[in-house]
Structure formats: C-alpha cells, structure tokens
C-alpha positions as CSV (number, residue, x, y, z in Angstrom):
1,M,-37.6,8.0,-30.3
2,P,-37.1,4.4,-31.6
3,A,-33.6,2.9,-31.4
4,G,-33.2,2.8,-35.1
5,A,-34.2,6.4,-35.5
6,T,-31.5,7.5,-33.0
7,A,-28.8,5.6,-34.8
8,E,-30.0,6.9,-38.2
9,A,-30.1,10.5,-37.0
10,A,-26.6,10.3,-35.6
11,A,-25.3,8.7,-38.8
12,K,-26.9,11.3,-41.0
13,L,-25.4,14.1,-39.0
14,A,-22.0,12.5,-39.2
15,A,-22.3,11.8,-43.0
16,A,-23.3,15.5,-43.5
17,G,-20.1,16.6,-41.7
18,K,-22.1,18.1,-38.8
19,S,-21.4,17.9,-35.1
20,V,-23.0,15.2,-33.0
21,T,-24.2,17.2,-30.1
22,W,-24.5,16.0,-26.5
23,Q,-28.2,16.4,-26.6
24,S,-28.4,14.1,-29.6
25,M,-26.3,11.5,-27.8
26,Q,-28.7,11.6,-24.8
27,T,-31.9,11.5,-26.8
28,G,-33.7,8.2,-26.3
29,R,-30.8,6.7,-24.3
30,D,-30.3,3.9,-26.9
31,L,-26.8,3.2,-25.9
32,P,-26.0,0.3,-28.2
33,A,-27.2,2.4,-31.2
34,L,-25.3,5.4,-30.0
35,V,-22.0,3.4,-29.8
36,A,-22.6,2.0,-33.3
37,S,-23.3,5.6,-34.5
38,L,-20.1,7.0,-33.0
39,R,-18.0,4.1,-34.4
40,G,-19.6,4.6,-37.8
41,A,-18.8,8.3,-37.6
42,G,-15.1,7.5,-37.0
43,F,-14.8,8.6,-33.4
44,P,-11.7,7.1,-31.7
45,P,-12.2,4.4,-29.1
46,A,-10.9,6.6,-26.3
47,V,-13.6,9.3,-27.1
48,I,-16.3,6.6,-27.3
49,R,-15.2,5.2,-23.9
50,A,-15.4,8.7,-22.4
51,V,-18.8,9.4,-23.8
52,V,-20.2,6.0,-22.6
53,N,-18.6,6.4,-19.2
54,Q,-20.3,9.8,-18.7
55,L,-23.6,8.5,-19.9
56,L,-23.3,5.5,-17.5
57,N,-22.4,7.8,-14.7
58,E,-25.7,9.7,-15.3
59,K,-27.6,6.4,-15.8
60,F,-26.5,4.9,-12.5
61,A,-26.3,8.1,-10.4
62,D,-29.6,7.6,-8.6
63,Q,-28.7,3.9,-7.8
64,Y,-25.3,4.9,-6.4
65,A,-26.9,7.7,-4.3
66,A,-29.4,5.2,-2.9
67,A,-26.6,2.8,-1.9
68,M,-24.6,5.4,-0.1
69,P,-25.1,6.4,3.5
70,P,-25.6,10.0,4.5
71,Y,-22.4,12.0,4.3
72,W,-21.9,12.1,8.1
73,K,-21.9,8.3,8.2
74,R,-19.7,7.6,5.3
75,S,-16.9,6.4,7.6
76,A,-19.1,3.8,9.1
77,Q,-20.9,2.2,6.3
78,T,-22.9,-1.0,6.9
79,P,-22.2,-4.3,5.1
80,A,-25.5,-3.9,3.4
81,Q,-24.6,-0.5,2.0
82,I,-21.2,-1.7,0.8
83,A,-22.8,-4.7,-0.8
84,A,-25.4,-2.5,-2.5
85,Q,-22.6,-0.2,-3.9
86,Q,-20.8,-3.3,-5.2
87,A,-23.9,-4.5,-6.9
88,V,-24.4,-1.2,-8.7
89,S,-20.7,-1.2,-9.8
90,E,-21.0,-4.7,-11.1
91,E,-24.1,-3.9,-13.1
92,R,-22.4,-0.8,-14.5
93,R,-19.3,-2.8,-15.4
94,K,-21.2,-5.5,-17.2
95,L,-23.2,-2.9,-19.2
96,F,-20.0,-1.0,-20.1
97,E,-18.4,-4.2,-21.4
98,S,-21.4,-5.3,-23.3
99,L,-21.6,-1.9,-25.0
100,L,-17.9,-1.6,-25.9
101,G,-16.8,-5.2,-26.3
102,D,-13.0,-5.3,-26.9
103,D,-12.7,-1.5,-26.5
104,A,-13.7,-2.1,-22.8
105,R,-10.7,-4.2,-22.1
106,A,-8.2,-2.9,-19.5
107,S,-5.4,-3.0,-22.1
108,A,-7.4,-1.0,-24.7
109,A,-8.0,1.9,-22.3
110,L,-4.3,2.4,-21.5
111,D,-2.2,5.2,-22.9
112,P,1.4,4.1,-23.9
113,T,3.1,5.8,-21.0
114,T,0.7,4.4,-18.3
115,R,1.0,1.0,-19.9
116,L,4.8,1.0,-19.8
117,Q,4.9,2.3,-16.2
118,R,2.3,-0.2,-14.9
119,Y,2.7,-3.3,-17.0
120,G,6.0,-3.1,-18.8
121,N,6.0,-5.3,-21.9
122,L,3.0,-7.5,-21.1
123,S,0.7,-8.5,-23.9
124,D,-2.9,-7.2,-24.2
125,A,-4.2,-10.6,-23.1
126,K,-2.0,-10.8,-20.0
127,I,-2.8,-7.2,-19.0
128,D,-6.5,-8.1,-19.2
129,A,-6.0,-11.2,-17.2
130,V,-4.1,-9.3,-14.5
131,A,-6.7,-6.6,-14.4
132,K,-9.4,-9.2,-13.8
133,I,-7.4,-10.7,-10.9
134,E,-6.9,-7.3,-9.3
135,R,-10.6,-6.5,-9.7
136,D,-11.6,-9.8,-8.1
137,Y,-9.3,-9.4,-5.1
138,N,-10.3,-5.7,-4.6
139,E,-13.9,-7.0,-4.3
140,L,-12.8,-9.6,-1.8
141,R,-11.0,-6.9,0.2
142,R,-14.1,-4.7,0.2
143,N,-16.1,-7.6,1.5
144,A,-13.6,-8.3,4.2
145,Y,-13.6,-4.7,5.2
146,S,-17.4,-4.6,5.4
147,Q,-17.4,-7.7,7.6
148,G,-14.7,-6.1,9.8
149,Q,-16.8,-3.0,10.3
150,T,-19.4,-5.2,12.0
151,N,-16.8,-6.3,14.6
152,L,-14.4,-3.4,15.3
153,L,-13.1,-5.2,18.4
154,G,-12.5,-8.3,16.4
155,N,-9.3,-10.4,16.6
156,M,-6.5,-8.4,15.0
157,E,-4.4,-11.5,14.6
158,E,-7.1,-13.1,12.6
159,R,-7.4,-10.1,10.3
160,Q,-3.7,-10.1,9.7
161,K,-3.8,-13.8,8.8
162,Q,-6.7,-13.2,6.4
163,Q,-4.9,-10.3,4.7
164,A,-1.6,-12.3,4.4
165,M,-3.5,-15.3,3.0
166,M,-5.3,-13.1,0.5
167,E,-2.0,-11.6,-0.7
168,R,-0.5,-15.0,-1.1
169,E,-3.5,-16.3,-3.1
170,M,-3.5,-13.2,-5.3
171,R,0.2,-13.7,-6.0
172,A,-0.5,-17.3,-6.9
173,D,-3.2,-16.3,-9.3
174,L,-0.9,-13.8,-10.9
175,A,1.8,-16.4,-11.2
176,S,-0.7,-18.7,-13.0
177,V,-1.0,-16.2,-15.9
178,L,2.5,-14.6,-15.9
179,T,6.0,-16.1,-16.3
180,P,8.3,-15.8,-13.3
181,E,10.1,-12.9,-15.2
182,E,6.8,-11.2,-16.0
183,L,5.6,-11.6,-12.4
184,E,8.8,-10.0,-11.0
185,S,8.6,-7.2,-13.5
186,F,4.9,-6.5,-12.6
187,E,5.6,-6.6,-8.9
188,L,8.6,-4.3,-9.3
189,R,6.0,-1.8,-10.5
190,N,2.9,-2.5,-8.5
191,S,3.4,-4.5,-5.3
192,T,3.2,-3.2,-1.7
193,A,6.9,-3.7,-1.4
194,A,7.5,-1.6,-4.5
195,S,5.3,1.2,-3.2
196,K,7.3,1.3,0.1
197,V,10.6,1.5,-1.8
198,M,9.3,4.2,-4.2
199,N,8.1,6.3,-1.3
200,N,11.5,5.8,0.5
201,I,13.6,7.1,-2.4
202,R,11.5,10.2,-3.2
203,G,14.2,12.5,-1.9
204,F,17.2,11.3,-3.9
205,D,18.2,9.4,-7.0
206,V,18.8,5.7,-7.5
207,T,19.6,3.6,-10.6
208,E,17.2,1.0,-11.8
209,Q,19.5,-1.7,-10.6
210,E,19.7,-0.2,-7.1
211,Y,15.9,0.2,-7.1
212,A,15.5,-3.5,-8.0
213,A,17.9,-4.5,-5.2
214,L,16.1,-2.4,-2.7
215,Y,12.8,-3.8,-3.8
216,R,14.0,-7.4,-3.4
217,L,15.2,-6.7,0.1
218,Q,11.9,-5.1,1.1
219,Q,9.9,-7.9,-0.5
220,A,11.9,-10.6,1.4
221,S,11.4,-8.7,4.7
222,D,7.7,-8.3,4.1
223,T,7.3,-12.0,3.2
224,A,9.2,-13.0,6.4
225,N,7.0,-10.8,8.5
226,H,3.8,-12.2,6.9
227,A,5.1,-15.7,7.8
228,R,5.1,-14.7,11.4
229,T,1.5,-13.6,11.4
230,G,0.6,-16.6,13.6
231,V,2.3,-14.8,16.6
232,A,0.0,-12.5,18.5
233,V,0.7,-8.9,17.6
234,S,0.9,-7.8,21.2
235,S,3.3,-10.6,22.3
236,P,6.9,-9.9,23.2
237,E,7.9,-12.4,20.5
238,A,6.2,-10.5,17.8
239,A,7.5,-7.2,19.0
240,A,11.1,-8.5,19.2
241,Q,10.7,-10.0,15.7
242,M,9.6,-6.7,14.3
243,L,12.6,-4.9,15.8
244,A,15.0,-7.5,14.5
245,A,13.4,-7.4,11.0
246,Q,13.7,-3.7,10.9
247,Q,17.3,-3.7,11.9
248,A,18.2,-6.5,9.5
249,L,16.5,-4.7,6.6
250,G,18.5,-1.5,7.4
251,D,21.8,-3.3,7.5
252,Q,20.9,-5.0,4.2
253,V,20.0,-1.7,2.6
254,R,23.4,-0.4,3.6
255,T,25.0,-2.9,1.2
256,V,23.0,-1.3,-1.7
257,L,23.3,2.4,-0.8
258,T,26.8,2.6,0.3
259,D,27.0,6.4,0.6
260,D,25.0,9.1,2.4
261,R,21.8,8.1,0.5
262,F,21.6,5.2,3.0
263,Y,20.8,7.6,5.8
264,K,18.3,9.5,3.6
265,Y,16.6,6.2,2.9
266,L,16.5,5.4,6.6
267,Q,15.0,8.8,7.3
268,A,12.0,7.8,5.1
269,S,11.8,4.1,5.9
270,D,12.7,3.7,9.6
271,Y,10.5,5.5,12.0
272,T,12.8,4.9,15.0
273,Y,15.8,6.4,13.1
274,A,13.7,9.4,12.0
275,Q,12.7,10.1,15.6
276,V,16.3,9.8,16.7
277,M,17.4,12.3,14.1
278,R,14.7,14.7,15.0
279,S,15.6,14.5,18.7
280,L,19.2,15.3,17.8
281,S,18.5,18.0,15.3
282,A,19.9,20.7,17.7
283,F,23.3,19.0,17.6
284,P,24.7,19.3,14.1
285,N,28.0,17.6,15.1
286,V,26.1,14.3,15.7
287,T,26.5,12.5,12.4
288,P,23.9,10.3,10.7
289,A,26.1,7.3,11.4
290,A,26.1,8.0,15.1
291,A,22.3,8.4,15.0
292,Y,22.0,5.0,13.4
293,E,24.2,3.5,16.1
294,V,21.9,5.1,18.7
295,T,18.9,3.5,16.9
296,K,20.5,0.1,17.0
297,I,21.3,0.5,20.7
298,Q,17.7,1.3,21.4
299,R,16.5,-1.8,19.5
300,D,19.0,-4.0,21.3
301,L,17.8,-2.6,24.6
302,Q,14.2,-3.2,23.8
303,S,14.7,-6.7,22.5
304,E,16.7,-7.7,25.5
305,M,14.1,-6.3,27.9
306,M,11.5,-8.3,26.0
307,R,13.5,-11.5,26.3
308,M,14.0,-10.9,30.0
309,S,10.3,-10.2,30.6
310,K,9.5,-13.7,29.2
311,D,11.9,-15.4,31.6
312,T,9.5,-16.2,34.5
313,S,12.2,-18.3,36.3
314,L,14.0,-15.1,37.4
315,P,13.1,-13.8,40.9
316,T,11.7,-10.3,40.8
317,T,14.6,-8.7,42.6
318,E,17.1,-10.4,40.2
319,R,15.2,-9.3,37.2
320,A,15.1,-5.7,38.5
321,E,18.9,-5.8,39.0
322,Q,19.4,-7.1,35.4
323,Y,17.1,-4.3,34.1
324,R,19.2,-1.7,35.9
325,T,22.5,-3.1,34.6
326,L,21.1,-3.3,31.0
327,V,19.8,0.2,31.0
328,K,23.0,1.6,32.5
329,T,25.2,-0.2,29.9
330,S,23.0,1.1,27.1
331,E,23.2,4.6,28.4
332,G,26.9,4.4,28.6
333,R,27.1,3.5,25.0
334,I,24.8,6.4,24.1
335,D,27.0,8.8,26.1
336,A,30.1,7.6,24.4
337,L,28.5,8.1,20.9
338,L,26.9,11.5,21.4
339,G,28.9,13.2,24.2
340,P,27.4,14.2,27.5
341,D,25.4,17.3,26.3
342,A,23.8,15.7,23.3
343,A,23.1,12.5,25.2
344,A,21.5,14.3,28.1
345,A,19.3,16.3,25.8
346,Y,18.4,13.3,23.8
347,K,17.2,11.3,26.8
348,K,14.9,14.1,27.8
349,Q,12.9,14.1,24.5
350,G,11.4,12.0,21.8
351,M,12.7,8.4,21.6
352,G,15.3,9.1,24.2
353,R,12.6,9.0,26.9
354,I,12.6,5.3,26.6
355,F,15.6,5.1,28.9
356,T,13.7,6.9,31.7
357,S,10.8,4.5,31.1
358,L,12.9,1.4,31.1
359,R,15.0,2.5,34.1
360,S,11.8,2.9,36.1
361,Q,10.7,-0.6,35.0
362,G,14.1,-1.8,36.3
363,G,13.4,-0.3,39.7
364,G,15.7,2.7,39.5
C-alpha cells in the first residue's frame, strides 16, 4: 500500500471515531506516515513512543538475532559480535529519533516521578545533554569490555587505570553542561558512590542531610582510591592502602551516624566487619562496638605485617620473631575484648582464622 494511502486510511478511521487497529498500524510499514497519523488522531506522545518502539523491535529483530552469539556462548561474546550489536542499536536509535523528533528526547520520555528521582530540577535541555553523555560513555565501556574479552589475562592494573580515567572524563563532560550545584545534585542521585550508600542504608532510615553527608564521605574515599590506581593491585602498598581507606571511611561514618545505625551501616558496607559479626553470632554478649574493635585490630595486624614484609633489611630470624610478637599482642587485645570463650571460638572460624595463618607465617 502506498505511503499516502496508509496515512489517509488511518486518518479516516480516526476522523470516523473508530479504533486504529494494530493490523492497520503494521500495514505497509510506512513509519513516518504512521507517526503523522497517530499525532493527527490525537494520541499522546507516550502512546506513540510505545507503538514506535514495538514496531522498531519487530523491524530490527532479525538483525539483533544475527548479531547475537548462540545462547550457550552469550557470556563470551567476541568483539565483532558486540560491535555488530552496537551498530544495530545505533541504527535503531537514529531511526527512532528521526521518526519522533522532539518526542524522542530523553526528557520527553520521563514520567514526573522518575524525572525528579533521577534528575531533580534539571531543565529539559540539560537532561537531554546528560543522557547523551551517558549514552556515549556506555558505548565506550562496551567497547572496552569487548577488547578486554580478547585478553582475559590482561593487565588488571591497566584496566583499573582505564576505568578511572573514563570516570574522570565523564565527570568532566557532565561538569561542562551542569553547574557545580547541579552536578552534585545529579551525582547524589546517580553516581557509583550514591549507589553504594543507598545500598548500605536499605535496612534503616536516614535523613536527606545524613544521606548527603554519607555520600560525600563515600565519594571522597572512592576518589582517593582511584588516585592510587597506579599502584599494582597485588602489592603490599595497595593492600595496606585499601585497609587504611576502609578503616578511615568507617571512622568518618561514625561522625554522621552516631547511634546504633552506624553498626547497621557497617554490616552492609564493611565486609570484614560483617564477617566478624557472623563469626561471633553465637555470643550475644559481644556488642557491635566490640566487634568493630576486633575489626580494627585485624586491620592493624594485617597492615603491620605488610609493612614488615617490605622491610628486606631485617634478617629472617628477626622478622619471624617480630611476627610472633605482633600476633601475640593482637591476640591479647582480642582476648581482652571478647573474653576467653568467644575469642577462642572466633579464632577457629571465619575471619578469626587469620591469626592462625599469620602465626604460622611468623614461625610459630
């Protein structure tokens, strides 16, 4: 059926007050004429977007299928397959935008609740600019992933550097279209640091001011850790820095959540503390505060062991003696905190086994 006939038929149906059927929408596949007909019939933009999305899904279904690997290989896609999927997605996106014009904008497709949750008070133009930046960087991440798949034994340090650099560049691009206040508001809702904090507070209530304070602490910690990306991930320096950063973040959170919510936050955010609590679950008299002190003792012990391992000037026998002294001192602190029964049980399971391991490294 000619394009004009499709549009004319749909318009006549609408003018007659009759339903435009799905079959009539599909007839001829003249998508520009169909969009014009639906608009002329008074359909809301959201309905037209839904119709066009479905028709495009059908139109590109075979191309997507051809670009996908067999289902049993979907976890090991080749760079060529990922590139083919991206090409189909880009072609689909361009057609969608050409069909709907302004109604295809990211801001136009948002319902009020989602808009407020994700973008706050940003204008349409700024939402559209942010959406484009996010889309561009998502494509870059997919490209980086596909390249990484070709070298699974590649340099993890280089991958971390690349990821950190990409995050810095994306933030700079966002800062170029948003004011500092708008950028902070956006990141409070959508950043990696925000996601971490939101996950950590799922089990209890915080105010907006407390959330913002927790977010800023998490963001500062993440930024500092990214700055250390040049240190090999397997090095004692990197491991010690990670331990110190985790402990510093916990102590800072304690200034925001000054009640028992602090320990609930730790339960979700600090793996070591969560493991300590799990190991001591059979001893209800052990308080969360005591478990936190145990966590800090463990970190102090690990950090000091790492420092000593780097000191090649120490003779082997002297280092072994220092190990023994360090482990014995740490165990004494654990015993004093938990009492003999809980301490003995703790050192036989979970994180407590670290003392047995470190004692053996120390030579006894």
